[in-house]
ROVODREN-22357 format. One record per residue: z, y, x negated of N, C-alpha, C, CB in turn. Coordinates in Angstrom, 3 decimals, always signed. Last residue first. Glycine has a CB too. Example, Ala and Ser with C-alpha at 12.3 -4.5 7.8 and 13.67 -1.06 7.14 Angstrom:
// residues 2
ZABA       n_Z       n_Y       n_X      ca_Z      ca_Y      ca_X       c_Z       c_Y       c_X      cb_Z      cb_Y      cb_X
ZABA    +7.080    -2.250   -12.850    +7.140    -1.060   -13.670    +7.870    +0.030   -12.900    +5.725    -0.598   -14.084
ZABA    +7.800    -5.690   -13.190    +7.800    -4.500   -12.300    +7.800    -3.300   -13.200    +9.046    -4.473   -11.308
// end
This chain:
// residues 140
ZABA       n_Z       n_Y       n_X      ca_Z      ca_Y      ca_X       c_Z       c_Y       c_X      cb_Z      cb_Y      cb_X
ZABA   +65.817  +126.145   -63.730   +67.454  +126.306   -62.976   +66.759  +125.919   -61.371   +68.439  +128.442   -63.112
ZABA   +63.722  +126.045   -65.918   +64.627  +125.087   -65.294   +65.577  +124.911   -64.576   +64.963  +124.671   -65.765
ZABA   +63.414  +129.068   -65.655   +62.235  +127.888   -64.961   +63.035  +126.637   -64.846   +60.706  +127.491   -66.038
ZABA   +65.543  +130.649   -64.092   +64.680  +130.390   -64.895   +64.127  +129.211   -64.703   +65.070  +130.525   -65.964
ZABA   +66.895  +132.084   -61.316   +66.705  +132.694   -62.633   +66.614  +132.020   -64.046   +67.665  +133.491   -62.725
ZABA   +64.157  +131.622   -58.560   +64.979  +131.078   -59.528   +65.880  +131.916   -60.856   +64.064  +130.189   -60.046
ZABA   +63.111  +131.667   -55.506   +63.194  +132.393   -56.975   +64.489  +131.601   -57.458   +63.423  +134.319   -56.962
ZABA   +60.203  +130.807   -53.586   +61.734  +130.515   -53.458   +61.894  +131.061   -54.889   +62.315  +128.767   -53.126
ZABA   +58.500  +129.128   -50.975   +58.640  +130.374   -51.718   +60.022  +130.631   -52.066   +58.115  +131.514   -50.970
ZABA   +56.469  +126.554   -50.346   +57.853  +126.459   -50.608   +58.151  +127.998   -51.559   +58.189  +124.852   -51.502
ZABA   +54.230  +125.266   -48.639   +54.181  +125.904   -49.874   +55.877  +126.882   -49.326   +52.329  +126.942   -50.212
ZABA   +53.258  +122.245   -48.089   +53.837  +122.793   -47.534   +54.301  +123.812   -48.988   +54.709  +121.913   -46.629
ZABA   +49.909  +120.182   -47.240   +50.502  +120.860   -48.121   +51.654  +122.252   -47.384   +49.209  +121.340   -49.046
ZABA   +50.052  +116.802   -46.236   +49.818  +118.672   -45.588   +50.742  +119.099   -46.814   +50.684  +119.321   -43.491
ZABA   +47.397  +114.335   -45.784   +48.514  +115.428   -46.838   +48.351  +117.004   -46.323   +47.941  +115.432   -48.845
ZABA   +46.617  +112.189   -43.219   +46.645  +113.383   -44.236   +47.821  +113.417   -45.120   +46.620  +114.725   -43.517
ZABA   +45.597  +109.728   -41.428   +46.672  +109.962   -42.272   +45.817  +110.931   -43.021   +47.369  +108.680   -43.071
ZABA   +45.546  +106.566   -39.016   +45.205  +107.710   -39.734   +46.136  +108.871   -40.405   +44.470  +108.254   -38.928
ZABA   +44.439  +103.606   -39.971   +45.777  +104.025   -39.649   +44.808  +105.519   -39.929   +47.411  +103.418   -40.717
ZABA   +43.481  +100.480   -37.457   +43.265  +101.655   -38.445   +44.537  +102.450   -38.556   +42.071  +102.638   -37.975
ZABA   +45.321   +97.593   -36.978   +44.704   +98.843   -36.424   +44.830   +99.923   -37.601   +45.492   +99.351   -34.993
ZABA   +44.158   +94.671   -38.844   +45.026   +95.726   -38.166   +44.311   +96.767   -37.940   +46.179   +96.158   -38.869
ZABA   +41.881   +93.191   -40.586   +43.087   +92.860   -39.754   +43.986   +93.396   -39.299   +43.635   +92.266   -40.078
ZABA   +42.162   +96.150   -43.051   +41.160   +94.717   -42.690   +42.693   +93.964   -41.720   +40.413   +93.422   -44.729
ZABA   +42.220   +99.262   -41.802   +42.438   +98.343   -42.573   +42.292   +97.109   -41.544   +43.746   +98.554   -43.332
ZABA   +40.373  +102.450   -42.407   +40.363  +100.912   -41.529   +41.297   +99.837   -42.729   +38.228  +100.147   -41.225
ZABA   +41.603  +105.446   -41.989   +41.709  +104.645   -43.221   +41.419  +103.106   -41.897   +43.651  +104.895   -44.406
ZABA   +39.915  +108.723   -41.135   +40.549  +107.369   -40.385   +40.405  +106.615   -41.526   +39.757  +106.649   -38.950
ZABA   +41.942  +111.710   -42.039   +41.304  +110.989   -42.318   +41.384  +109.384   -41.504   +41.502  +111.159   -43.546
ZABA   +42.961  +115.191   -41.578   +43.051  +114.346   -41.575   +41.707  +112.919   -42.040   +43.597  +114.616   -40.584
ZABA   +43.981  +117.620   -43.855   +42.482  +117.496   -43.351   +42.692  +115.671   -43.058   +41.002  +118.094   -44.834
ZABA   +46.015  +120.359   -42.505   +46.018  +119.284   -42.900   +44.082  +118.867   -42.794   +47.228  +118.452   -41.969
ZABA   +47.262  +123.339   -43.267   +46.355  +122.854   -42.291   +45.980  +121.472   -42.840   +45.100  +123.830   -42.064
ZABA   +50.290  +123.983   -44.754   +48.710  +124.653   -44.990   +48.080  +123.774   -43.483   +47.686  +124.035   -46.995
ZABA   +53.274  +125.422   -43.898   +52.457  +124.850   -44.183   +51.365  +124.979   -44.191   +52.559  +124.278   -43.915
ZABA   +56.094  +127.649   -45.215   +54.647  +128.006   -44.724   +53.945  +126.766   -45.005   +53.909  +129.317   -45.487
ZABA   +58.621  +129.236   -46.062   +57.798  +128.086   -45.979   +56.908  +128.189   -44.794   +58.610  +126.852   -45.928
ZABA   +60.478  +132.064   -48.167   +59.431  +131.559   -46.747   +58.909  +130.099   -46.804   +57.894  +132.529   -46.646
ZABA   +62.484  +131.636   -49.865   +62.271  +133.224   -48.741   +61.486  +132.778   -47.677   +61.297  +134.748   -49.460
ZABA   +64.986  +129.127   -48.978   +63.674  +130.146   -49.424   +63.780  +131.336   -49.096   +62.368  +129.859   -48.881
ZABA   +67.634  +128.899   -48.287   +67.337  +128.376   -49.674   +66.030  +129.209   -50.208   +67.038  +126.665   -49.631
ZABA   +68.741  +129.377   -45.568   +68.563  +130.711   -46.766   +68.278  +130.003   -48.039   +70.101  +131.783   -47.055
ZABA   +67.555  +127.453   -44.215   +68.874  +127.494   -44.796   +69.551  +128.843   -45.325   +68.813  +126.610   -45.859
ZABA   +64.811  +127.381   -44.407   +65.509  +126.175   -45.030   +67.171  +126.484   -45.609   +64.488  +125.690   -46.365
ZABA   +63.415  +129.434   -43.615   +63.800  +130.031   -45.146   +64.966  +128.557   -45.466   +64.815  +132.135   -45.104
ZABA   +62.161  +128.892   -40.762   +61.502  +129.229   -42.403   +61.906  +129.202   -43.632   +61.177  +130.294   -42.601
ZABA   +63.343  +127.060   -38.839   +64.058  +127.810   -39.844   +63.413  +128.085   -41.072   +65.187  +127.198   -40.147
ZABA   +61.079  +126.646   -37.152   +62.525  +126.580   -36.512   +63.533  +127.648   -37.213   +63.173  +124.999   -36.710
ZABA   +59.053  +125.714   -38.563   +59.030  +127.148   -37.773   +60.184  +127.401   -37.210   +58.040  +127.287   -36.662
ZABA   +59.314  +123.158   -39.376   +59.533  +124.238   -40.417   +59.404  +125.529   -39.667   +58.472  +124.171   -41.659
ZABA   +59.326  +121.921   -36.318   +60.903  +121.621   -37.200   +60.839  +122.996   -38.259   +60.942  +119.701   -38.380
ZABA   +56.873  +122.618   -35.504   +57.936  +123.056   -34.906   +59.035  +123.126   -35.709   +58.174  +122.386   -33.896
ZABA   +55.609  +120.841   -37.495   +55.268  +122.615   -37.445   +56.778  +123.067   -36.555   +53.351  +123.157   -36.247
ZABA   +56.007  +118.680   -37.382   +56.564  +118.771   -38.295   +56.349  +120.618   -37.800   +55.988  +117.870   -39.693
ZABA   +54.859  +118.413   -34.174   +56.308  +118.107   -33.872   +56.692  +118.345   -35.954   +56.594  +115.980   -32.845
ZABA   +52.287  +118.388   -34.831   +53.063  +119.456   -34.033   +54.313  +119.270   -34.454   +53.004  +119.392   -32.490
ZABA   +51.937  +116.048   -35.881   +52.039  +117.240   -37.088   +52.374  +118.603   -36.157   +50.310  +117.471   -38.126
ZABA   +52.455  +114.562   -33.993   +53.762  +114.438   -34.815   +53.340  +115.320   -35.723   +54.246  +112.996   -35.432
ZABA   +50.852  +114.841   -32.316   +52.341  +115.209   -31.936   +52.953  +114.852   -32.828   +52.968  +114.700   -30.798
ZABA   +48.430  +113.856   -33.974   +48.395  +115.073   -33.350   +50.083  +115.418   -32.949   +47.304  +114.954   -32.008
ZABA   +48.965  +111.382   -33.925   +49.141  +111.412   -34.933   +49.245  +113.240   -34.803   +48.107  +110.514   -35.762
ZABA   +48.664  +110.383   -31.549   +50.219  +109.937   -31.974   +50.125  +110.973   -33.316   +50.548  +107.884   -32.402
ZABA   +46.010  +110.736   -30.864   +47.357  +111.957   -30.045   +48.644  +111.378   -31.055   +47.868  +111.557   -27.663
ZABA   +45.101  +109.123   -32.341   +44.572  +110.684   -32.385   +45.704  +111.136   -31.876   +43.187  +111.198   -31.517
ZABA   +45.751  +106.753   -31.870   +46.585  +107.093   -33.105   +46.306  +108.655   -33.394   +46.143  +106.100   -34.464
ZABA   +45.229  +105.173   -29.422   +45.914  +106.490   -29.432   +46.422  +107.086   -30.524   +46.862  +106.484   -28.696
ZABA   +44.033  +102.496   -29.861   +43.727  +103.883   -29.712   +44.241  +105.213   -29.632   +43.326  +103.892   -29.018
ZABA   +46.629  +101.655   -31.914   +45.585  +101.278   -31.610   +44.446  +102.604   -31.568   +45.853  +100.523   -30.404
ZABA   +48.091  +103.096   -34.738   +48.195  +102.908   -33.391   +46.732  +102.838   -33.071   +49.025  +104.007   -32.635
ZABA   +49.882  +104.447   -37.330   +48.623  +103.560   -37.238   +49.193  +102.990   -35.559   +48.438  +102.102   -38.807
ZABA   +49.502  +107.524   -39.339   +49.958  +106.679   -38.202   +48.979  +105.801   -38.108   +50.211  +107.348   -36.891
ZABA   +50.829  +109.447   -42.137   +49.937  +108.463   -41.650   +50.753  +107.834   -40.286   +49.593  +107.304   -42.906
ZABA   +51.037  +112.214   -44.106   +51.603  +111.824   -42.795   +50.395  +110.651   -42.821   +51.676  +113.152   -41.374
ZABA   +52.445  +113.273   -47.494   +51.799  +112.087   -46.476   +52.462  +111.940   -44.838   +52.117  +110.482   -47.297
ZABA   +53.535  +116.516   -48.029   +53.987  +115.358   -47.073   +52.846  +114.553   -46.883   +54.539  +115.821   -45.651
ZABA   +54.229  +118.093   -50.910   +53.411  +117.729   -50.113   +53.850  +116.550   -49.087   +52.379  +117.468   -50.869
ZABA   +54.792  +121.594   -52.331   +54.897  +120.083   -51.701   +53.895  +119.819   -51.067   +55.959  +119.774   -50.790
ZABA   +54.158  +124.120   -54.192   +53.398  +123.239   -53.117   +53.331  +121.843   -53.260   +52.056  +123.599   -53.013
ZABA   +55.721  +127.032   -54.919   +56.009  +125.536   -54.927   +55.239  +124.743   -53.471   +57.863  +125.357   -54.914
ZABA   +55.724  +129.553   -55.962   +55.140  +129.450   -54.571   +54.952  +128.136   -54.759   +53.832  +130.319   -54.115
ZABA   +58.463  +131.353   -57.464   +57.557  +130.080   -57.390   +57.180  +130.443   -56.011   +58.287  +128.449   -57.622
ZABA   +59.763  +133.377   -59.438   +59.443  +133.850   -58.170   +58.017  +132.698   -57.911   +59.109  +135.747   -58.199
ZABA   +62.224  +134.328   -61.749   +61.055  +133.367   -61.613   +60.726  +133.077   -59.942   +61.480  +131.866   -62.454
ZABA   +63.720  +137.173   -63.220   +63.828  +136.237   -62.038   +62.429  +135.636   -62.191   +64.148  +136.984   -60.483
ZABA   +65.834  +139.116   -64.906   +64.753  +138.149   -65.165   +65.082  +136.958   -63.907   +64.850  +137.501   -66.927
ZABA   +67.000  +142.534   -63.710   +66.878  +141.120   -63.961   +65.873  +140.062   -64.024   +67.455  +140.748   -63.315
ZABA   +64.770  +142.651   -65.125   +66.242  +143.324   -64.758   +66.111  +143.443   -63.956   +66.859  +144.359   -65.137
ZABA   +61.301  +141.189   -64.417   +62.457  +141.429   -65.753   +63.500  +142.279   -64.843   +61.762  +142.529   -67.430
ZABA   +59.841  +138.457   -63.064   +60.355  +139.833   -62.727   +61.518  +140.016   -63.946   +61.031  +139.920   -60.997
ZABA   +57.051  +136.469   -63.023   +57.792  +136.931   -63.302   +58.418  +138.480   -63.317   +57.628  +136.452   -63.953
ZABA   +55.643  +134.136   -60.744   +55.446  +135.529   -60.940   +57.027  +135.764   -61.645   +55.026  +136.454   -59.359
ZABA   +55.224  +130.585   -62.032   +55.834  +131.875   -61.060   +55.345  +133.278   -61.912   +57.880  +131.823   -60.912
ZABA   +52.499  +128.050   -61.461   +52.877  +129.209   -62.291   +54.082  +130.369   -62.262   +51.860  +129.829   -62.220
ZABA   +54.017  +125.241   -60.009   +52.994  +126.335   -60.328   +53.859  +127.028   -61.366   +52.478  +127.361   -58.983
ZABA   +55.563  +123.267   -58.451   +55.923  +124.366   -58.991   +54.693  +125.199   -59.148   +56.631  +124.121   -60.175
ZABA   +53.795  +120.589   -57.451   +53.485  +121.185   -57.957   +54.628  +122.743   -58.290   +52.347  +121.079   -57.386
ZABA   +55.154  +117.543   -55.495   +53.982  +118.471   -55.567   +54.430  +118.850   -56.620   +53.626  +119.531   -54.537
ZABA   +57.042  +115.297   -54.313   +57.618  +116.608   -54.732   +56.764  +118.040   -55.180   +58.399  +116.219   -55.860
ZABA   +56.260  +114.454   -51.270   +56.200  +114.062   -52.603   +56.932  +115.897   -53.287   +54.190  +113.438   -53.093
ZABA   +57.447  +112.927   -48.139   +57.657  +113.978   -49.043   +57.555  +113.972   -50.680   +58.837  +114.323   -48.733
ZABA   +55.987  +110.975   -45.983   +56.745  +110.887   -47.246   +56.564  +112.235   -47.878   +56.248  +109.696   -48.208
ZABA   +56.092  +109.588   -42.410   +56.237  +110.964   -43.696   +56.438  +110.738   -45.143   +57.542  +111.896   -43.463
ZABA   +54.327  +107.723   -39.881   +55.469  +107.422   -41.279   +55.165  +109.157   -42.036   +54.736  +105.562   -42.766
ZABA   +55.337  +106.605   -36.718   +54.521  +107.670   -37.822   +55.839  +107.832   -38.717   +53.796  +109.461   -37.071
ZABA   +56.013  +105.449   -34.643   +56.510  +106.807   -34.305   +55.719  +107.619   -35.494   +58.320  +106.951   -34.330
ZABA   +56.217  +102.774   -35.459   +55.311  +103.416   -34.465   +55.117  +104.498   -33.863   +55.303  +102.989   -33.726
ZABA   +55.630  +102.396   -38.858   +56.474  +102.435   -37.825   +55.507  +103.505   -36.666   +58.093  +103.030   -38.412
ZABA   +54.036  +100.421   -40.771   +53.932  +101.798   -40.544   +54.572  +101.772   -38.997   +52.281  +102.414   -40.738
ZABA   +54.408   +98.316   -43.254   +54.341   +98.599   -42.321   +55.060   +99.622   -41.874   +54.397   +97.799   -41.874
ZABA   +54.557   +98.250   -46.388   +53.416   +97.693   -46.094   +53.417   +97.863   -44.436   +53.335   +96.182   -46.710
ZABA   +55.001  +101.823   -47.626   +55.586  +100.640   -47.588   +53.851   +99.439   -46.404   +57.647  +101.059   -46.602
ZABA   +53.953  +103.671   -49.977   +53.443  +103.554   -48.949   +54.271  +102.220   -48.273   +51.952  +103.512   -49.182
ZABA   +56.951  +104.760   -52.041   +55.274  +103.966   -52.173   +55.294  +103.950   -50.613   +55.034  +102.001   -53.115
ZABA   +58.480  +107.857   -51.962   +58.406  +106.378   -51.574   +56.871  +106.132   -52.151   +58.641  +106.044   -49.729
ZABA   +59.579  +110.177   -51.916   +58.957  +109.916   -52.807   +59.141  +108.031   -53.093   +59.439  +110.986   -53.870
ZABA   +61.598  +109.782   -48.950   +61.174  +111.120   -50.410   +60.670  +110.235   -51.606   +62.891  +112.226   -51.204
ZABA   +60.693  +109.231   -45.515   +61.194  +109.297   -46.976   +60.853  +110.839   -47.757   +60.381  +107.983   -47.846
ZABA   +60.767  +109.471   -42.196   +60.525  +110.286   -43.314   +61.296  +109.849   -44.662   +60.895  +111.679   -42.916
ZABA   +59.300  +107.905   -39.583   +60.650  +107.943   -40.565   +59.862  +108.737   -41.459   +61.409  +106.382   -41.283
ZABA   +59.222  +110.172   -36.605   +58.987  +109.276   -37.552   +59.525  +109.174   -38.649   +58.045  +109.269   -37.791
ZABA   +61.029  +111.945   -34.708   +60.287  +110.466   -34.472   +60.029  +109.776   -35.832   +58.738  +110.624   -33.679
ZABA   +62.820  +114.334   -37.263   +61.934  +113.535   -36.248   +61.611  +112.156   -35.868   +60.969  +113.821   -36.440
ZABA   +65.142  +114.642   -38.403   +65.696  +114.518   -36.833   +64.181  +113.923   -36.188   +66.332  +116.365   -35.989
ZABA   +64.359  +115.084   -41.109   +64.798  +113.863   -40.708   +65.157  +114.011   -39.926   +65.444  +113.207   -41.196
ZABA   +62.983  +117.550   -41.818   +62.443  +117.110   -41.325   +63.004  +115.694   -40.681   +61.590  +117.261   -41.983
ZABA   +65.674  +118.461   -43.211   +64.626  +119.112   -42.049   +63.576  +118.630   -40.979   +63.867  +119.800   -42.660
ZABA   +65.950  +116.948   -45.596   +66.649  +117.255   -44.185   +66.125  +117.624   -43.417   +67.496  +117.973   -44.042
ZABA   +63.753  +117.993   -46.761   +63.606  +116.720   -46.167   +64.913  +116.761   -45.339   +63.445  +115.451   -47.243
ZABA   +64.238  +120.778   -47.431   +62.998  +120.262   -46.198   +62.731  +118.845   -46.026   +61.471  +120.802   -46.536
ZABA   +66.616  +120.276   -49.241   +66.750  +120.894   -47.376   +65.337  +120.845   -46.784   +67.324  +122.854   -47.141
ZABA   +65.361  +118.855   -50.979   +66.189  +118.503   -50.252   +66.737  +118.551   -49.005   +66.639  +118.647   -50.648
ZABA   +64.156  +121.084   -51.832   +63.009  +119.822   -51.742   +63.813  +118.829   -50.945   +62.456  +119.066   -53.376
ZABA   +65.616  +123.132   -52.553   +65.202  +123.343   -51.934   +64.101  +121.889   -51.242   +64.953  +124.479   -52.442
ZABA   +67.391  +121.559   -54.709   +67.901  +121.546   -53.938   +66.928  +122.018   -52.531   +68.939  +122.140   -54.394
ZABA   +65.704  +121.146   -56.746   +66.013  +119.763   -56.617   +66.425  +120.205   -54.992   +67.310  +118.999   -57.835
ZABA   +64.900  +123.775   -57.369   +63.553  +123.116   -56.970   +64.095  +121.650   -56.235   +62.437  +122.831   -58.500
ZABA   +67.237  +124.463   -58.612   +67.127  +125.166   -57.087   +65.702  +124.492   -56.864   +67.145  +127.181   -56.969
ZABA   +68.746  +121.425   -59.340   +68.462  +122.768   -59.526   +68.032  +123.443   -58.550   +67.695  +122.957   -60.384
ZABA   +72.612  +120.598   -59.420   +70.905  +120.321   -59.036   +70.399  +121.611   -59.047   +70.496  +119.592   -57.447
ZABA   +75.266  +119.986   -61.806   +74.394  +120.851   -60.815   +73.029  +121.001   -60.330   +74.478  +121.802   -61.125
// end
């Protein structure tokens, strides 16, 4: 039986699958970036939970990370902005991931341009996604 953490991360990954960009889970950066962009979901950190008693519950604010990368000539800024907006719209459409989370909240990205020798530069950012969920135990 999968843990709550794994179930929530799988639901987040599934929520991003319909986007035009290739969406991967815990993969290394591939040699080629698709024209529509690339999203890599990383587990991130669950952090220290708040604990309530009777009944015992652990309330997490898990900080998952999306690595967002685009590679396009002169239009990389607009392709990047379109992809970030699409991620935002996908998350806003279901802030509870089908009832698995209390709330899903993305943080604003800080993008960087990365030069690539002999190819178009990359525009990339890490977007932190805060997943608020509750479990019955720290390993559940």
